[in-house]
SEROGU-324510 format. One record per residue: x, y, z of N, C-alpha, C in turn; residue in three letters. Coordinates in steps of 0.02 Angstrom, whole numbers, plus 50000, padded with zeros to 5 digits. Example, Ala and Ser with C-alpha at 12.3 -4.5 7.8 and 13.67 -1.06 7.14 Angstrom:
// residues 2
     npx     npy     npz    capx    capy    capz     cpx     cpy     cpz    aa
   50660   49716   50390   50615   49775   50390   50660   49835   50390   ALA
   50642   49888   50354   50684   49947   50357   50645   50002   50394   SER
***
This chain:
// residues 364
     npx     npy     npz    capx    capy    capz     cpx     cpy     cpz    aa
   51310   50280   51027   51259   50234   51003   51204   50273   50967   MET
   51189   50254   50906   51138   50287   50866   51095   50235   50830   LYS
   51031   50251   50822   50986   50208   50783   50952   50251   50729   ILE
   50933   50219   50675   50900   50254   50620   50824   50255   50632   SER
   50790   50297   50593   50718   50299   50597   50686   50232   50577   GLY
   50717   50197   50528   50692   50132   50507   50697   50081   50563   LEU
   50752   50084   50601   50760   50038   50657   50709   50052   50711   GLN
   50695   50115   50724   50643   50133   50773   50575   50107   50750   LEU
   50561   50113   50686   50499   50087   50657   50491   50012   50671   PHE
   50544   49974   50656   50540   49901   50665   50541   49881   50739   TRP
   50574   49920   50781   50572   49907   50853   50500   49910   50878   MET
   50466   49965   50862   50398   49974   50887   50351   49922   50856   PHE
   50359   49909   50792   50316   49860   50760   50325   49791   50791   PHE
   50387   49771   50800   50402   49702   50823   50378   49690   50893   THR
   50396   49735   50940   50380   49720   51010   50305   49730   51024   PHE
   50271   49771   50984   50199   49779   50994   50159   49721   50964   GLU
   50178   49698   50905   50137   49650   50868   50128   49585   50906   SER
   50183   49551   50923   50178   49486   50955   50142   49488   51020   GLY
   50155   49540   51060   50124   49544   51127   50049   49557   51122   ASN
   50029   49603   51078   49957   49617   51072   49920   49557   51042   MET
   49951   49523   50994   49919   49465   50964   49904   49410   51015   LEU
   49950   49401   51061   49943   49346   51108   49901   49364   51169   LEU
   49908   49426   51194   49882   49442   51260   49821   49488   51261   LEU
   49804   49521   51205   49749   49570   51208   49685   49546   51175   THR
   49688   49496   51132   49628   49477   51094   49572   49452   51140   LEU
   49587   49405   51184   49536   49375   51226   49502   49425   51272   SER
   49539   49465   51312   49504   49513   51355   49467   49568   51317   PRO
   49493   49589   51260   49459   49640   51221   49394   49613   51192   THR
   49395   49552   51168   49334   49521   51141   49284   49507   51196   ILE
   49307   49490   51256   49262   49479   51313   49224   49543   51329   ALA
   49255   49600   51317   49222   49664   51332   49179   49688   51274   SER
   49207   49688   51213   49172   49718   51155   49138   49667   51110   ALA
   49146   49603   51125   49115   49549   51085   49139   49553   51012   LYS
   49091   49546   50964   49112   49545   50894   49134   49614   50869   GLN
   49127   49665   50911   49150   49732   50892   49220   49747   50918   ASP
   49256   49695   50940   49323   49705   50967   49370   49737   50916   ALA
   49358   49722   50852   49401   49752   50801   49393   49828   50800   TRP
   49334   49853   50819   49324   49925   50825   49365   49953   50883   ILE
   49366   49915   50938   49407   49935   50996   49480   49942   50976   SER
   49505   49895   50936   49574   49899   50913   49586   49960   50868   PHE
   49537   49976   50826   49544   50035   50783   49547   50098   50824   LEU
   49504   50103   50875   49504   50162   50919   49571   50167   50956   ILE
   49595   50110   50982   49659   50109   51016   49715   50130   50970   ALA
   49710   50111   50906   49762   50130   50857   49765   50205   50848   THR
   49707   50236   50839   49705   50309   50828   49731   50347   50889   VAL
   49708   50328   50949   49731   50360   51010   49806   50347   51020   ILE
   49827   50285   51006   49897   50267   51013   49943   50307   50968   GLY
   49921   50320   50907   49962   50360   50861   49969   50432   50887   MET
   49916   50457   50918   49919   50525   50947   49968   50528   51005   PHE
   49965   50480   51051   50008   50483   51109   50082   50472   51089   ILE
   50094   50431   51038   50162   50422   51013   50187   50488   50984   VAL
   50142   50524   50950   50160   50590   50923   50180   50637   50980   PHE
   50143   50636   51035   50160   50677   51093   50228   50658   51121   VAL
   50241   50593   51128   50306   50570   51154   50363   50598   51112   TYR
   50355   50593   51046   50409   50617   51002   50417   50692   51005   MET
   50363   50729   51013   50367   50801   51020   50405   50821   51083   LYS
   50395   50783   51136   50433   50795   51198   50508   50785   51185   VAL
   50525   50731   51150   50595   50717   51135   50627   50772   51093   CYS
   50588   50798   51045   50615   50848   50999   50624   50917   51031   LEU
   50595   50927   51091   50606   50991   51126   50680   50999   51144   LEU
   50710   50944   51165   50781   50944   51183   50814   50882   51152   TYR
   50825   50884   51086   50850   50823   51051   50919   50800   51072   PRO
   50957   50845   51102   51025   50828   51123   51029   50805   51196   ASN
   50971   50801   51228   50970   50779   51298   50931   50714   51304   GLN
   50950   50674   51353   50914   50612   51368   50853   50628   51410   THR
   50810   50579   51419   50749   50588   51459   50766   50610   51530   PHE
   50818   50582   51559   50837   50599   51627   50859   50672   51630   ILE
   50893   50695   51577   50918   50764   51576   50862   50814   51563   GLU
   50820   50801   51511   50770   50853   51495   50712   50853   51545   PHE
   50701   50799   51582   50650   50800   51635   50670   50851   51689   SER
   50734   50851   51706   50758   50899   51755   50762   50969   51727   ARG
   50776   50975   51662   50777   51041   51630   50708   51072   51629   THR
   50657   51032   51615   50589   51057   51608   50556   51068   51676   ILE
   50563   51020   51721   50526   51022   51785   50568   51041   51845   LEU
   50633   51049   51835   50676   51062   51892   50707   50999   51919   GLY
   50759   51005   51959   50797   50947   51982   50755   50897   52022   LYS
   50718   50922   52072   50684   50876   52117   50622   50845   52086   TRP
   50580   50887   52056   50519   50861   52024   50537   50817   51964   LEU
   50589   50838   51927   50611   50797   51871   50636   50729   51893   GLY
   50671   50726   51950   50696   50663   51976   50638   50617   51998   THR
   50586   50647   52028   50527   50608   52048   50494   50577   51986   ILE
   50489   50616   51933   50459   50591   51870   50500   50532   51843   VAL
   50565   50538   51845   50609   50484   51821   50596   50420   51861   ILE
   50592   50426   51927   50580   50368   51970   50511   50337   51955   ILE
   50462   50380   51942   50395   50357   51926   50395   50312   51864   ILE
   50441   50325   51818   50447   50283   51759   50490   50221   51772   TYR
   50544   50229   51808   50591   50174   51817   50561   50115   51857   LEU
   50523   50130   51909   50494   50077   51950   50449   50030   51909   VAL
   50401   50056   51871   50361   50010   51829   50402   49973   51777   PRO
   50455   50005   51751   50497   49971   51701   50531   49910   51732   TRP
   50554   49916   51793   50583   49858   51828   50531   49803   51836   TYR
   50471   49823   51858   50418   49774   51871   50395   49740   51807   LEU
   50389   49778   51753   50363   49748   51691   50411   49697   51662   ILE
   50476   49706   51673   50523   49655   51650   50508   49588   51683   ILE
   50495   49589   51749   50477   49528   51784   50412   49498   51758   GLY
   50362   49540   51745   50298   49517   51719   50307   49482   51651   VAL
   50345   49514   51607   50354   49487   51539   50393   49422   51542   ILE
   50443   49418   51585   50482   49356   51591   50437   49298   51614   LEU
   50393   49312   51662   50348   49260   51686   50299   49239   51631   ILE
   50272   49288   51594   50226   49273   51539   50261   49231   51485   GLU
   50323   49249   51470   50362   49212   51420   50372   49139   51442   PHE
   50392   49129   51504   50405   49062   51529   50340   49022   51534   ALA
   50287   49055   51557   50222   49021   51565   50196   48997   51498   ASP
   50199   49040   51447   50175   49021   51380   50217   48964   51351   PHE
   50283   48969   51359   50327   48918   51331   50316   48850   51364   THR
   50308   48851   51430   50296   48788   51466   50228   48759   51448   VAL
   50178   48802   51442   50110   48779   51426   50106   48749   51357   THR
   50138   48781   51308   50130   48761   51239   50183   48711   51215   ILE
   50246   48721   51236   50300   48682   51207   50336   48634   51254   LEU
   50354   48659   51314   50399   48622   51357   50369   48612   51427   LEU
   50318   48570   51432   50283   48563   51497   50326   48534   51553   PRO
   50380   48499   51536   50422   48468   51588   50481   48512   51607   ALA
   50487   48570   51576   50544   48614   51589   50528   48662   51646   THR
   50572   48668   51697   50561   48717   51751   50561   48788   51723   PRO
   50516   48830   51748   50510   48898   51723   50574   48938   51733   MET
   50610   48924   51789   50669   48964   51803   50724   48952   51751   TRP
   50725   48893   51720   50775   48880   51667   50762   48925   51606   VAL
   50699   48931   51586   50681   48974   51530   50695   49048   51546   LEU
   50677   49067   51607   50687   49137   51627   50761   49155   51629   ILE
   50801   49111   51658   50873   49123   51662   50905   49124   51592   LEU
   50882   49080   51548   50908   49079   51480   50893   49144   51443   SER
   50832   49169   51451   50814   49232   51420   50854   49290   51449   MET
   50863   49291   51514   50902   49345   51546   50974   49345   51520   ILE
   51004   49287   51511   51072   49283   51485   51075   49311   51414   LEU
   51024   49297   51373   51021   49326   51306   51015   49402   51308   LEU
   50975   49426   51355   50965   49498   51362   51030   49532   51384   LEU
   51066   49501   51429   51130   49528   51451   51178   49532   51392   ILE
   51179   49479   51352   51226   49477   51295   51211   49531   51244   TYR
   51147   49537   51222   51131   49585   51170   51141   49657   51194   VAL
   51126   49670   51258   51135   49737   51284   51208   49754   51296   ASN
   51245   49706   51322   51315   49719   51338   51357   49725   51275   PHE
   51343   49684   51225   51384   49683   51165   51363   49735   51113   SER
   51297   49746   51106   51274   49791   51054   51237   49852   51077   GLY
   51210   49851   51137   51171   49908   51161   51110   49919   51117   GLY
   51089   49981   51112   51029   49997   51073   51041   49986   50999   ILE
   51103   49992   50976   51118   49979   50905   51107   49905   50889   GLU
   51129   49861   50932   51119   49789   50922   51046   49771   50922   GLY
   51007   49801   50967   50935   49788   50970   50902   49813   50906   ILE
   50925   49871   50881   50898   49899   50820   50909   49854   50760   GLY
   50969   49826   50755   50984   49781   50699   50942   49717   50703   ARG
   50935   49690   50764   50892   49631   50772   50821   49646   50751   CYS
   50796   49705   50768   50727   49724   50752   50716   49726   50676   SER
   50765   49749   50640   50758   49753   50567   50748   49684   50536   GLU
   50781   49634   50565   50775   49566   50539   50711   49533   50566   VAL
   50702   49536   50632   50645   49502   50663   50579   49533   50642   PHE
   50577   49599   50632   50515   49633   50614   50487   49608   50549   GLY
   50530   49600   50499   50507   49574   50434   50480   49503   50441   VAL
   50515   49463   50481   50493   49393   50492   50424   49392   50524   ILE
   50415   49433   50576   50350   49436   50611   50295   49458   50563   VAL
   50307   49510   50525   50256   49537   50479   50234   49485   50428   PHE
   50283   49455   50394   50267   49407   50341   50234   49344   50370   LEU
   50257   49322   50429   50229   49262   50460   50156   49272   50477   THR
   50139   49329   50509   50070   49341   50528   50025   49346   50467   VAL
   50048   49380   50415   50009   49387   50353   49995   49318   50323   ILE
   50046   49277   50318   50038   49210   50289   49989   49167   50330   VAL
   49996   49169   50396   49952   49129   50439   49879   49152   50434   LEU
   49868   49217   50429   49799   49241   50421   49770   49219   50354   VAL
   49810   49223   50302   49788   49200   50235   49770   49126   50236   ILE
   49811   49086   50270   49797   49014   50275   49734   49000   50315   PHE
   49714   49049   50359   49655   49039   50401   49590   49058   50366   SER
   49594   49088   50307   49534   49112   50272   49481   49058   50263   ILE
   49498   48996   50244   49446   48945   50236   49405   48931   50299   PRO
   49432   48948   50357   49397   48936   50421   49354   48995   50443   ASN
   49352   49048   50404   49318   49109   50425   49247   49112   50398   MET
   49203   49144   50439   49135   49158   50419   49119   49230   50437   GLU
   49105   49271   50387   49096   49343   50397   49037   49357   50444   PHE
   48986   49315   50443   48926   49328   50483   48940   49330   50558   LYS
   48997   49301   50579   49014   49302   50650   49035   49371   50675   LYS
   49045   49417   50629   49060   49487   50647   48997   49529   50655   LEU
   48939   49499   50641   48876   49536   50642   48837   49518   50705   LEU
   48794   49564   50730   48784   49633   50706   48839   49680   50732   PRO
   48851   49733   50697   48902   49781   50716   48873   49832   50763   VAL
   48903   49841   50821   48887   49892   50871   48825   49876   50914   PHE
   48775   49843   50886   48711   49835   50921   48716   49793   50984   LEU
   48756   49740   50983   48760   49695   51041   48804   49722   51098   ASP
   48850   49765   51082   48898   49788   51133   48885   49860   51154   SER
   48883   49907   51106   48873   49976   51124   48938   50013   51134   GLY
   48932   50079   51147   48991   50123   51148   49037   50109   51206   PHE
   49009   50104   51267   49051   50097   51327   49091   50031   51327   LEU
   49062   49973   51312   49102   49912   51309   49157   49915   51257   PRO
   49143   49948   51200   49194   49955   51148   49252   49998   51173   ILE
   49237   50052   51208   49289   50096   51234   49327   50060   51290   MET
   49291   50022   51331   49324   49984   51384   49372   49933   51353   GLU
   49351   49901   51299   49394   49854   51264   49455   49887   51234   GLY
   49447   49950   51212   49503   49986   51181   49559   50001   51231   ALA
   49542   50005   51296   49593   50019   51346   49645   49963   51351   LEU
   49625   49902   51335   49671   49845   51341   49728   49850   51291   ILE
   49714   49854   51225   49770   49864   51179   49805   49931   51187   PRO
   49768   49982   51209   49798   50048   51219   49852   50046   51273   LEU
   49842   50005   51325   49892   50000   51378   49957   49969   51351   SER
   49951   49927   51299   50011   49898   51268   50043   49950   51221   PHE
   50002   49984   51182   50029   50036   51136   50064   50090   51177   ILE
   50036   50106   51235   50066   50158   51277   50136   50142   51301   GLY
   50156   50079   51296   50224   50062   51317   50277   50093   51272   GLU
   50255   50121   51216   50302   50157   51173   50326   50221   51206   THR
   50302   50235   51267   50328   50292   51305   50403   50284   51316   VAL
   50429   50224   51307   50502   50213   51313   50541   50255   51262   MET
   50506   50281   51212   50540   50323   51162   50567   50387   51194   VAL
   50542   50405   51253   50569   50463   51289   50644   50454   51302   LEU
   50666   50391   51311   50737   50377   51317   50768   50363   51249   ILE
   50733   50325   51207   50761   50306   51143   50770   50366   51096   LEU
   50730   50418   51105   50733   50475   51059   50801   50508   51055   GLY
   50838   50508   51110   50904   50540   51110   50956   50500   51071   SER
   50939   50439   51051   50986   50397   51014   50972   50398   50939   PHE
   50922   50436   50917   50905   50438   50847   50959   50475   50806   LEU
   50977   50445   50751   51027   50476   50707   51000   50541   50677   LEU
   50936   50540   50658   50903   50599   50632   50838   50609   50672   LYS
   50841   50648   50726   50782   50655   50770   50720   50680   50735   PRO
   50728   50721   50684   50670   50748   50650   50628   50694   50614   GLU
   50658   50637   50600   50621   50582   50569   50589   50535   50619   LYS
   50602   50547   50682   50575   50504   50735   50500   50499   50738   GLY
   50463   50556   50735   50390   50552   50741   50358   50508   50687   PRO
   50377   50517   50625   50347   50478   50571   50364   50403   50578   SER
   50426   50388   50597   50447   50318   50605   50407   50285   50661   SER
   50402   50319   50718   50366   50291   50775   50292   50282   50761   ALA
   50261   50332   50731   50190   50330   50717   50173   50275   50667   ILE
   50214   50270   50614   50201   50218   50563   50213   50148   50592   TRP
   50261   50142   50637   50273   50077   50669   50212   50054   50708   GLY
   50183   50101   50747   50123   50085   50785   50063   50073   50740   ILE
   50058   50114   50687   50001   50106   50640   50002   50037   50607   ALA
   50060   50015   50584   50065   49950   50551   50052   49893   50600   LEU
   50082   49899   50659   50072   49846   50709   49999   49841   50730   SER
   49968   49897   50746   49899   49896   50769   49851   49874   50714   SER
   49865   49894   50653   49823   49874   50596   49827   49798   50586   SER
   49887   49771   50593   49896   49699   50586   49858   49661   50641   LEU
   49861   49687   50702   49825   49655   50757   49749   49661   50748   VAL
   49726   49719   50724   49654   49728   50710   49630   49678   50658   THR
   49669   49671   50605   49653   49624   50552   49651   49552   50579   PHE
   49699   49535   50622   49701   49469   50651   49643   49458   50699   THR
   49624   49509   50736   49567   49504   50781   49504   49487   50742   CYS
   49493   49522   50687   49435   49507   50645   49438   49436   50618   ALA
   49498   49413   50600   49506   49345   50574   49489   49293   50628   ALA
   49511   49305   50689   49498   49258   50744   49423   49258   50760   VAL
   49392   49316   50760   49320   49320   50773   49281   49282   50719   LEU
   49302   49288   50657   49267   49253   50603   49280   49178   50605   MET
   49332   49158   50641   49347   49086   50648   49308   49054   50704   THR
   49309   49085   50763   49278   49055   50823   49212   49088   50844   PHE
   49203   49152   50827   49147   49190   50855   49166   49219   50922   GLY
   49130   49271   50944   49150   49306   51006   49144   49265   51070   PRO
   49094   49221   51074   49083   49183   51136   49141   49136   51150   GLU
   49161   49098   51100   49215   49050   51110   49282   49086   51118   ILE
   49294   49137   51076   49358   49173   51078   49371   49204   51145   THR
   49320   49233   51176   49329   49267   51241   49350   49219   51296   SER
   49337   49154   51287   49353   49104   51338   49420   49070   51325   LYS
   49449   49082   51268   49514   49053   51252   49570   49094   51281   LEU
   49622   49061   51306   49678   49097   51335   49721   49130   51282   ARG
   49735   49093   51228   49776   49120   51172   49738   49108   51107   TYR
   49687   49148   51092   49644   49135   51033   49681   49137   50966   PRO
   49729   49182   50959   49766   49186   50896   49806   49121   50885   ALA
   49835   49096   50938   49872   49033   50933   49826   48975   50917   PHE
   49767   48974   50949   49719   48920   50936   49693   48922   50864   ASP
   49687   48983   50836   49664   48989   50766   49714   48957   50719   ALA
   49778   48964   50734   49831   48934   50693   49826   48858   50694   VAL
   49806   48830   50750   49799   48757   50756   49747   48729   50708   ARG
   49698   48771   50689   49645   48748   50644   49665   48751   50571   PHE
   49722   48778   50555   49742   48785   50485   49756   48716   50455   ILE
   49726   48706   50397   49738   48644   50359   49729   48661   50285   SER
   49784   48667   50249   49782   48686   50178   49801   48625   50136   VAL
   49755   48603   50094   49766   48547   50048   49785   48483   50086   MET
   49767   48480   50149   49777   48418   50187   49847   48405   50211   GLY
   49895   48447   50194   49964   48434   50217   49998   48494   50249   PHE
   49972   48555   50239   49999   48613   50274   49962   48620   50340   ILE
   49989   48589   50392   49956   48586   50457   50008   48595   50512   GLN
   49983   48596   50574   50027   48599   50633   50077   48657   50629   ASN
   50049   48716   50616   50091   48776   50608   50100   48814   50673   LEU
   50081   48783   50730   50086   48819   50794   50157   48842   50810   GLU
   50205   48802   50789   50275   48819   50805   50294   48885   50772   ILE
   50264   48901   50714   50278   48964   50680   50248   49022   50720   ILE
   50188   49011   50748   50157   49062   50791   50199   49074   50853   ALA
   50228   49020   50880   50272   49027   50938   50333   49069   50920   VAL
   50359   49060   50859   50416   49099   50836   50401   49174   50838   LEU
   50341   49192   50815   50321   49263   50816   50322   49290   50887   VAL
   50295   49252   50934   50293   49273   51004   50363   49280   51033   TRP
   50407   49231   51021   50474   49232   51050   50515   49291   51022   VAL
   50511   49302   50957   50548   49358   50927   50523   49425   50954   LEU
   50458   49431   50960   50428   49493   50985   50447   49504   51059   SER
   50443   49452   51099   50457   49459   51170   50531   49473   51182   ILE
   50574   49447   51139   50645   49460   51145   50661   49534   51134   PHE
   50632   49562   51081   50643   49633   51067   50615   49676   51123   ILE
   50556   49659   51147   50524   49699   51200   50566   49697   51264   LYS
   50587   49638   51284   50628   49632   51344   50695   49666   51335   LEU
   50725   49661   51276   50789   49693   51264   50784   49769   51271   SER
   50729   49797   51245   50719   49869   51250   50709   49890   51323   LEU
   50668   49852   51360   50657   49868   51430   50722   49861   51470   TYR
   50761   49811   51454   50825   49802   51487   50870   49862   51475   PHE
   50871   49885   51413   50914   49941   51395   50892   50006   51430   PHE
   50828   50024   51422   50806   50088   51450   50810   50088   51526   ILE
   50798   50031   51557   50803   50028   51631   50875   50033   51653   THR
   50920   49998   51620   50991   50002   51638   51019   50072   51626   SER
   51004   50099   51567   51029   50165   51549   51000   50219   51594   PHE
   50933   50215   51606   50900   50265   51648   50925   50264   51719   GLY
   50934   50204   51747   50959   50198   51816   51030   50225   51822   THR
   51072   50210   51772   51141   50234   51773   51143   50310   51772   ALA
   51102   50341   51729   51102   50414   51725   51073   50445   51789   GLN
   51022   50413   51816   50993   50439   51878   51044   50440   51935   LEU
   51085   50388   51938   51136   50381   51991   51202   50413   51973   LEU
   51207   50441   51913   51269   50474   51892   51325   50426   51875   GLY
   51308   50365   51853   51358   50315   51833   51372   50323   51759   ILE
   51434   50336   51740   51451   50349   51671   51444   50287   51626   LYS
   51467   50230   51650   51463   50169   51610   51397   50133   51625   ASP
   51347   50144   51583   51280   50117   51596   51279   50041   51595   TRP
   51328   50010   51561   51329   49937   51556   51338   49903   51624   ARG
   51366   49939   51672   51374   49911   51739   51306   49896   51771   LYS
   51255   49933   51750   51189   49924   51779   51152   49865   51749   MET
   51177   49837   51694   51145   49779   51664   51140   49721   51714   ILE
   51196   49711   51750   51198   49656   51799   51148   49667   51856   TRP
   51142   49730   51877   51095   49747   51930   51023   49734   51907   PHE
   51007   49756   51847   50939   49746   51819   50925   49671   51811   VAL
   50975   49633   51789   50966   49561   51780   50950   49526   51846   ALA
   50986   49544   51899   50974   49513   51964   50905   49531   51991   VAL
   50887   49595   51987   50821   49616   52011   50765   49581   51972   ILE
   50774   49576   51906   50723   49544   51864   50713   49471   51884   SER
   50768   49436   51894   50763   49365   51912   50731   49357   51981   PHE
   50748   49402   52027   50719   49399   52094   50644   49410   52092   MET
   50621   49456   52049   50549   49469   52043   50512   49406   52019   LEU
   50542   49369   51973   50509   49308   51948   50507   49253   52001   THR
   50552   49255   52049   50552   49206   52103   50504   49226   52159   LYS
   50499   49292   52170   50453   49316   52222   50381   49308   52199   ILE
   50369   49322   52134   50301   49316   52106   50303   49268   52047   PHE
   50305   49203   52060   50314   49154   52006   50252   49139   51966   PRO
   50193   49162   51988   50131   49144   51956   50107   49200   51911   ASN
   50101   49186   51847   50081   49239   51800   50010   49263   51812   THR
   49966   49219   51839   49897   49239   51853   49895   49289   51909   THR
   49935   49276   51962   49934   49321   52020   49973   49384   52007   LEU
   50033   49377   51977   50076   49435   51967   50057   49473   51904   PHE
   50054   49437   51847   50041   49470   51783   49972   49500   51779   GLY
   49920   49460   51794   49851   49484   51788   49835   49539   51838   ALA
   49854   49529   51901   49839   49580   51952   49881   49643   51940   GLU
   49942   49635   51917   49984   49693   51901   49950   49736   51848   PHE
   49922   49703   51797   49889   49739   51743   49824   49772   51766   THR
   49782   49734   51802   49716   49758   51820   49717   49809   51877   GLN
   49761   49798   51926   49759   49839   51986   49812   49894   51988   LYS
   49862   49890   51944   49916   49939   51946   49928   49971   51879   PHE
   49936   49931   51826   49955   49958   51761   49899   50000   51730   TRP
   49840   49971   51722   49785   50007   51689   49759   50067   51728   ASN
   49748   50061   51795   49720   50119   51830   49771   50174   51847   PRO
   49835   50158   51850   49885   50208   51870   49936   50224   51815   PHE
   49969   50172   51789   50022   50184   51740   49995   50212   51675   ILE
   49940   50184   51650   49911   50207   51587   49894   50281   51588   LEU
   49854   50305   51636   49837   50377   51636   49895   50422   51656   PRO
   49938   50400   51703   49990   50444   51728   50052   50444   51683   LEU
   50083   50386   51674   50146   50382   51638   50138   50389   51562   ASN
   50080   50367   51537   50072   50366   51464   50032   50425   51437   MET
   49998   50462   51481   49959   50519   51458   49979   50584   51495   PHE
   49969   50584   51561   49974   50647   51599   50045   50675   51598   ALA
   50095   50634   51616   50164   50660   51621   50191   50682   51554   ILE
   50184   50642   51499   50208   50665   51434   50175   50731   51413   PRO
   50109   50738   51425   50075   50801   51408   50102   50858   51450   LEU
   50116   50844   51514   50144   50895   51558   50213   50917   51534   LEU
   50255   50868   51517   50322   50884   51492   50319   50925   51427   LEU
   50274   50906   51382   50267   50940   51318   50243   51012   51329   TRP
   50193   51020   51373   50164   51087   51384   50214   51133   51418   THR
   50243   51110   51474   50290   51152   51512   50353   51164   51471   VAL
   50377   51111   51437   50438   51119   51397   50428   51168   51340   GLY
   50370   51166   51308   50356   51213   51253   50353   51285   51278   SER
   50323   51294   51336   50319   51362   51365   50389   51387   51383   ILE
   50430   51344   51412   50499   51365   51429   50539   51382   51367   ARG
   50532   51342   51315   50569   51355   51253   50546   51421   51221   LYS
   50481   51434   51224   50454   51495   51195   50478   51556   51233   ARG
   50476   51551   51299   50500   51606   51341   50575   51619   51330   ARG
   50613   51565   51323   50685   51572   51312   50698   51606   51245   ALA
   50657   51589   51195   50667   51619   51128   50650   51693   51129   ALA
   50596   51711   51166   50576   51781   51171   50627   51822   51211   ILE
   50651   51790   51267   50698   51825   51311   50765   51830   51280   GLY
***
């Protein structure tokens, strides 16, 4: 199984764009107010750097998977602990995303539909795309869905221009200050940091040397699009109203009315979310199944798809409430522990120790 640099670019762009548009605008604006767009810019710059670090780790041992080079760099036991530290949150985040997907769909489109029906339907789709196509199938889907997401968001923002007032972005910096802006930046950064999955995806690149530029540009385009949309939403509602809305980007689309007949475009915004969430879940399904199989020494990683599917569905039944599971998972577990450890500390450790080992091996 191999993917191209272009496919990696569209993977990162697609799964980051829809999720950040829907889930990060309101909490970021609540923290940074009308300066939330600055928070997104800061998160973009930091995110591009950490993606660069991830790719550098992969390029140390381009012919080895994450499970293999973790043990090569840190030794068998410490490397195995690191692998488990990544796999456990990956299992949990699949459950969180499934609940968020079902909750949004029920709230916006299908209020009479049981959440378990939507969750089970999505899991069956994930099983199919992973079992039949693996990472190659996900890559091909990303190339198609990514273009749709990009063009759709651009068109919707353009249609929203008549509802915008630039003065709602003022004053810049004075009302919020440095610390609230940085606090707001942590929210989108926690989403950008999910590109740490490239530690597994890197070994599937057809041309590993093109991986860093593809990954960085994917994040740059996605984050820039979200920053632009954040500014558009702020100019539409202002910071006070936006911070209280659950899905401000979606609500901004509801206000679109062009020439009196281009209206009710919410279903298009839902399409962006569904396509993005499908790619994100597919990637998590793949890396979790593949990583678990390699950790346990199972040659056919597809056998683990069924195990991951069952665990994911069980998590959604144990924690069916997105407010209790999703919000608390993010605030009490993801941001204080996963963000600094899995997305910063461990990749930097792998890069530093791996570089020293490679240098010593070259000298010796």
